[in-house]
C-alpha positions in Angstrom: 23.0 14.6 2.0 22.3 12.0 -0.7 21.4 8.4 -0.2 22.1 6.0 -3.0 20.7 2.5 -2.7 21.5 -0.3 -5.1 18.7 -2.3 -6.5 19.0 -5.2 -4.0 18.8 -2.8 -1.1 15.7 -1.2 -2.6 14.1 -4.6 -3.3 14.8 -5.7 0.3 13.4 -2.5 1.7 10.2 -2.8 -0.3 9.9 -6.5 0.6 10.1 -5.7 4.3 7.6 -2.9 4.0 5.3 -5.1 2.0 5.3 -7.9 4.6 4.7 -5.3 7.4 1.8 -3.7 5.5 0.1 -7.0 4.6 0.4 -8.0 8.2 -0.9 -4.6 9.4 -3.9 -4.7 7.0 -4.8 -8.3 7.9 -5.3 -7.6 11.6 -8.1 -5.6 13.1 -7.4 -2.0 14.1 -7.4 -1.4 17.8 -10.8 0.1 18.8 -9.3 3.6 19.4 -8.3 3.9 15.8 -11.4 2.5 14.2 -13.1 5.9 13.9 -10.1 7.1 11.8 -10.1 4.0 9.6 -10.7 5.9 6.3 -8.2 8.6 7.0 -5.6 5.9 7.9 -6.2 4.2 4.6 -5.7 7.4 2.7 -2.6 8.3 4.7 -1.1 4.9 4.3 -1.4 5.0 0.5 -0.2 8.6 0.3 2.9 7.6 2.3 3.4 4.4 0.4 3.2 6.2 -2.9 5.7 8.8 -1.7 8.1 6.1 -0.4 8.0 4.1 -3.7 8.3 7.2 -5.9 11.3 8.4 -4.0 12.9 5.0 -4.4 12.1 4.3 -8.0 10.7 7.1 -10.2 13.7 9.4 -10.8 11.1 12.0 -12.0 9.7 9.7 -14.7 6.0 10.0 -15.2 5.6 6.4 -16.6 7.2 5.0 -13.4 4.9 7.2 -11.3 1.8 5.9 -13.2 3.1 2.3 -12.8 3.5 2.7 -9.0 0.0 4.3 -8.8 -1.5 1.3 -10.6 0.4 -1.3 -8.5 -0.7 0.3 -5.3 -4.3 0.6 -6.4 -4.4 -3.1 -7.4 -2.7 -3.9 -4.1 -5.4 -2.0 -2.2 -8.2 -3.9 -3.9 -6.3 -7.2 -3.4 -5.8 -6.6 0.3 -9.5 -5.9 0.7 -10.4 -9.1 -0.9 -7.8 -10.9 1.2 -9.3 -9.5 4.4 -12.7 -10.8 3.4 -11.3 -14.2 2.4 -9.3 -14.6 5.5 -12.4 -14.8 7.6 -13.6 -17.9 5.6 -10.1 -19.4 5.3 -9.3 -19.3 9.0 -12.9 -19.8 10.1 -12.3 -17.0 12.6 -13.2 -13.4 12.2 -9.8 -11.8 11.8 -10.9 -8.8 9.9 -14.1 -7.3 8.5 -15.6 -7.6 5.1 -14.6 -6.2 1.7 -15.2 -2.5 2.1 -15.5 -0.4 -1.1 -15.2 2.7 1.1 -11.7 1.6 2.1 -10.8 1.2 -1.6 -12.2 4.7 -2.3 -10.1 6.2 0.4 -7.0 4.3 -0.7 -7.6 5.9 -4.1 -8.0 9.3 -2.6 -4.6 8.9 -0.9 -3.0 7.9 -4.2 -4.6 10.8 -6.0 -3.5 13.3 -3.4 0.1 12.2 -3.7 -0.1 12.2 -7.5 -1.4 15.8 -7.4 1.5 16.8 -5.1 4.1 14.9 -7.2 2.9 16.3 -10.6 2.8 19.8 -9.1 6.3 19.4 -7.8 7.6 18.0 -11.1 6.0 20.7 -13.2 7.4 23.4 -10.8 10.8 21.9 -11.1 10.6 21.7 -14.9 9.5 25.4 -15.0 12.3 26.4 -12.7 14.9 24.7 -14.8 13.4 26.2 -18.0 13.3 29.7 -16.6 16.6 29.8 -14.8 19.4 31.1 -17.0 22.3 28.7 -17.3 25.9 29.6 -17.6 27.4 28.3 -20.9 30.7 26.5 -21.1 31.8 28.8 -23.9 31.2 32.0 -22.0 34.5 33.7 -21.2 34.8 36.3 -18.6 
C-alpha cells in the first residue's frame, strides 16, 4: 500500500502538526508527565524527524540534513519562546529556557539519524549485492 501526497497536502499536514506541536510545547506538562520530560523531548524529536523524513527526503541525504537542522533550530526557538512567554503574558505559562531540553531534543534527532543512515546504507548495500535480471537476457 503506497500513499502519494501532493505538495499541498504535505504542506497542510506539516502546518497542522506544527501548530499542534507549538501549542503542546507552550503549555505546561501535566504533573504526571513531568518526571519524563527529557524522554518526551527526545521521543518527540525522534518522531518528528521520522515524520518529516518519510514525507520529504526520498532517500536524499541533503534533505535529511536539512530536516535535522530545521528541527534543531526549532527546538532552540521553542525553548526561547517558552521563556519569553512568561514575560510577554505576565503569567507563568511555562518554565524557563532549559539547555537540558535542547540536549535531549538533539539526542532524539541523532537517534533518528543513526537509524535513518543505517537503513539507507543497508538498502544501498542490498541493491548493490542483489543480482538484477538484464533486459537483454534471453531464456
